[in-house]
Phi, psi and omega in degrees: 000135182271159185229148163233161180246130177228122178056043181059029179238125182277128179239125178281138179231122181254135177244125182227121177054045178063024177239138180265139177240123183257139188288117174286332179300309181301315176300321183290339181291338173301319183278333194199149174284350178247074185298329176301324175299313181304309182295326176293318179291320177296326178293328178284340184293129179306322183291332181286316174303322180289320170305309182298323180290326177290317178305303180305318182297324178290316192250354179240102182291348182261005187289131185257093183305316186295319175294321179300314180303317177299317178289323180293326183269000000 
């Protein structure tokens, strides 16, 4: 697993099938010693949910939009 340093924070990068995945937990550690709280707050944000819904609609053919709408609201 590769790592990069950003603002004195080590961030893990995993490459799988020629696609890079960046550790959100490592990024959240920059803001807090409790990265799970940072991520939980981010996931509660309406803009984040809208972004995830759009991304899933574009890239996930099995995405269940009606179920997501119920979850989002």
